[in-house]
C-alpha positions, 0 to 999 in steps of 0.5 A, a space after each residue: 217898620 223898616 224891617 228890610 233895612 239892609 242889603 242882607 235882609 233884602 237878599 233874604 226877602 228875594 229868596 223868600 219871594 221866589 220860593 213862595 211862588 210855587 207854593 202859592 201857585 199850587 194853592 190857588 191855580 185851581 180857583 184862579 186863572 194862571 194870570 190871576 195867580 201871577 198878578 196877585 202874587 206879584 202884588 203881594 210881593 210888591 206890597 210886602 216889600 214896600 211895607 218892609 222898607 218903610 220907615 214908619 207905620 203910616 208910610 208902610 201902610 199907605 204904600 202897601 195899600 196903594 200898591 194893592 189898589 194898583 195891582 187890583 186895577 191892573 188886574 182888571 185892566 186886562 193887560 198881559 201878566 208881563 205888562 202888569 209885572 212891569 207896571 208893578 215894578 214902576 210902582 215900586 220905584 215911584 213909591 220907594 223914592 217918591 213916598 218912602 225915602 223922599 228924605 227926612 224933612 228934619 235932615 240937612 238939606 245937603 244930605 237929602 237925595 235930589 230928584 234927579 239923583 233919585 230918578 236915575 237910581 230908580 231907573 237903574 234899579 227898575 230897568 236892571 231888575 226887569 232886564 234880569 227878570 226877562 233873562 231868567 224867564 227865558 230858561 231854567 226849570 223854574 222861570 217865574 221864581 227865578 224871575 222874581 228872585 232876579 228882580 228883587 236881587 237887583 232891588 237889594 242894591 238900593 241899600 248899597 247906594 252911596 249915602 242912603 244906608 248912612 241916612 237910614 242909620 241916622 234916622 233909626 238912631 234918632 228914633 231910638 234916641 227919642 224913645 230912650 228920652 221918653 223912657 227916661 222921662 217916664 222913669 223920672 216922673 214915676 220917681 217924683 210920684 213915689 217921693 210925693 206919695 211917701 211924704 204924705 
């Protein structure tokens, strides 16, 4: 996947996530309670974000599914919407560095992010995002969309962390090189098959 593989794309995602909430609420606030609408939308945004930053379809699907299950469990737990939002934010941090970007196993061990470094990066991003979201909730004409925008705005900083952007580019280049190699092999095999057929 790796759709949200840059700071700019993450900023765009933050805007889309914030702008989509009023539309989502207008569609579902009747059949669902305001709390259910809020929690389900946050779960949807968190799952879409994790799916977008994953570096492969298996990880993308797994992380999104875990986030959906977590959101459903939190919804059924009866906790307040704010507490559920905070829990989903922690879920994003754990899955992002614990599953999606734990490091390329084939990479140089010196270039892999350490557990301590990943922990402090996630703590800074999640706490910073929640702090800004809390500030946005205290005022404005559209407090919930602004809070969603503020949280994902801070998460955009994940791609400004030193070394991460380069690591992702190297991984993408490696995958592209593998695709080009496989394509060249298929072309060579086709040429051999055609030459064998012509000599018969």
